[in-house]
ZASE-231452 format. One line per 5 residues: number of its first residue (from 1); for each residue x, y, z of C-alpha. Coordinates in steps of 0.05 Angstrom, whole numbers, padded with zeros to 5 digits. Example, Ala and Ser with C-alpha at 12.3 -4.5 7.8 and 13.67 -1.06 7.14 Angstrom:
% residues 2
1	00246 -00090 00156 | 00273 -00021 00143
% end
This chain:
% residues 206
1	-00210 -00521 00232 | -00221 -00482 00168 | -00155 -00451 00138 | -00154 -00375 00139 | -00157 -00340 00071
6	-00090 -00318 00042 | -00086 -00245 00025 | -00074 -00264 -00050 | -00142 -00299 -00043 | -00178 -00239 -00011
11	-00152 -00192 -00062 | -00169 -00236 -00123 | -00240 -00246 -00098 | -00248 -00172 -00081 | -00227 -00153 -00156
16	-00263 -00210 -00186 | -00327 -00183 -00146 | -00317 -00111 -00170 | -00304 -00132 -00241 | -00370 -00170 -00244
21	-00411 -00111 -00232 | -00458 -00078 -00278 | -00428 -00043 -00343 | -00451 00024 -00320 | -00413 00019 -00252
26	-00351 -00013 -00280 | -00316 00057 -00283 | -00340 00079 -00214 | -00297 00037 -00165 | -00283 00080 -00107
31	-00235 00080 -00049 | -00295 00068 -00005 | -00314 00006 -00045 | -00244 -00022 -00032 | -00240 -00003 00042
36	-00310 -00034 00054 | -00291 -00104 00027 | -00227 -00114 00066 | -00258 -00151 00125 | -00221 -00158 00194
41	-00152 -00146 00161 | -00165 -00077 00135 | -00101 -00041 00155 | -00050 -00093 00126 | -00092 -00103 00065
46	-00098 -00028 00055 | -00027 -00022 00054 | -00019 -00074 -00002 | -00079 -00049 -00043 | -00055 00021 -00041
51	00015 00004 -00047 | 00009 -00038 -00108 | -00009 00016 -00157 | 00054 00049 -00146 | 00093 -00008 -00172
56	00071 00008 -00242 | 00071 00078 -00276 | -00001 00108 -00265 | 00004 00183 -00268 | -00032 00218 -00210
61	-00043 00154 -00166 | 00023 00167 -00124 | -00009 00230 -00093 | -00077 00196 -00081 | -00052 00133 -00051
66	-00001 00176 -00009 | -00056 00221 00024 | -00098 00158 00038 | -00038 00121 00069 | -00019 00177 00111
71	-00088 00180 00140 | -00082 00103 00151 | -00014 00108 00182 | -00036 00161 00232 | -00093 00111 00253
76	-00047 00055 00260 | 00001 00094 00304 | -00061 00112 00346 | -00080 00038 00352 | -00144 00036 00317
81	-00175 -00027 00298 | -00219 -00006 00244 | -00195 00045 00189 | -00234 00108 00176 | -00229 00158 00116
86	-00263 00225 00102 | -00325 00220 00057 | -00294 00263 00002 | -00230 00211 -00003 | -00276 00150 00005
91	-00314 00173 -00055 | -00256 00185 -00100 | -00256 00143 -00161 | -00199 00094 -00179 | -00183 00071 -00252
96	-00212 00000 -00247 | -00179 -00023 -00312 | -00114 -00001 -00291 | -00119 -00029 -00224 | -00140 -00099 -00251
101	-00077 -00095 -00297 | -00035 -00081 -00232 | -00068 -00139 -00193 | -00056 -00186 -00255 | 00015 -00172 -00255
106	00031 -00172 -00184 | -00016 -00226 -00152 | 00033 -00281 -00177 | 00090 -00249 -00138 | 00043 -00240 -00080
111	00028 -00317 -00083 | 00098 -00332 -00086 | 00116 -00292 -00025 | 00059 -00323 00013 | 00088 -00393 00006
116	00143 -00377 00057 | 00099 -00333 00104 | 00075 -00357 00172 | 00060 -00329 00238 | 00128 -00317 00269
121	00179 -00269 00306 | 00117 -00243 00345 | 00159 -00187 00374 | 00163 -00154 00306 | 00088 -00162 00293
126	00061 -00142 00359 | 00028 -00073 00384 | 00092 -00035 00391 | 00121 -00058 00324 | 00053 -00044 00294
131	00059 00032 00314 | 00126 00032 00287 | 00099 00005 00219 | 00049 00063 00224 | 00105 00115 00231
136	00139 00083 00173 | 00082 00082 00127 | 00075 00155 00146 | 00144 00169 00120 | 00132 00132 00055
141	00064 00165 00045 | 00098 00233 00049 | 00152 00215 -00005 | 00090 00193 -00048 | 00058 00261 -00039
146	00119 00302 -00050 | 00151 00259 -00097 | 00096 00236 -00144 | 00144 00211 -00199 | 00118 00148 -00236
151	00156 00085 -00239 | 00228 00088 -00202 | 00201 00149 -00159 | 00145 00108 -00129 | 00168 00038 -00137
156	00212 00027 -00077 | 00157 00059 -00032 | 00107 00016 -00064 | 00146 -00049 -00051 | 00159 -00032 00020
161	00087 -00019 00034 | 00065 -00087 00002 | 00118 -00120 00043 | 00097 -00088 00107 | 00021 -00097 00092
166	00033 -00170 00079 | 00072 -00180 00143 | 00016 -00146 00184 | -00040 -00187 00151 | 00001 -00255 00160
171	00030 -00234 00226 | 00098 -00252 00202 | 00149 -00209 00241 | 00207 -00233 00193 | 00169 -00201 00133
176	00152 -00138 00177 | 00229 -00131 00188 | 00243 -00140 00118 | 00192 -00084 00103 | 00229 -00037 00150
181	00296 -00051 00110 | 00257 -00038 00046 | 00227 00026 00075 | 00299 00048 00090 | 00321 00038 00020
186	00259 00072 -00009 | 00268 00134 00038 | 00339 00136 00014 | 00322 00134 -00059 | 00268 00186 -00046
191	00319 00233 -00013 | 00365 00220 -00069 | 00315 00240 -00122 | 00293 00299 -00078 | 00362 00324 -00073
196	00369 00313 -00147 | 00312 00356 -00166 | 00326 00411 -00114 | 00402 00415 -00139 | 00373 00417 -00213
201	00326 00473 -00195 | 00384 00511 -00164 | 00426 00505 -00223 | 00374 00528 -00269 | 00360 00590 -00223
206	00436 00609 -00225
% end
């Protein structure tokens, strides 16, 4: 029986195919291009692909990825099998060169994590847990939208999203549980940053 492709293999082949396009197309990688290439594990891979850019300081991307992830999160909660995005968002272009830099830096870590992933703890990777993942992703997406602070502001959310996505993709309940823990930490960090900004604004006003 053929061994299923690992998540890192799918992402690496996806990015390789995109960068081999003609020169005039290289700057026009769209959200729709990525979504159309994610095969049967679209939701889990989407969380990884749109979580990864938040691990590096790329101005503007946290808001865009947050909007996309919020739409995907609602669909996960509703139990959809295939993700859908409005044409306007699907047609939004992504900085191909920066995304390639992100993938080059993070794929080795993803491959390392995959060495210990396997289908297990089915309860935490089942249909009910999947909906809880959707609610968790929605919270993280809102944080990305309202706190678009590069680096530390979006890195905790990005890491939690990647772990949750990998857990869904590999059907690894242990990894999904770890993603919930990281999401709780990311929410606490986001709340702390939000409070600091709000308190600072009040201090300036007075």
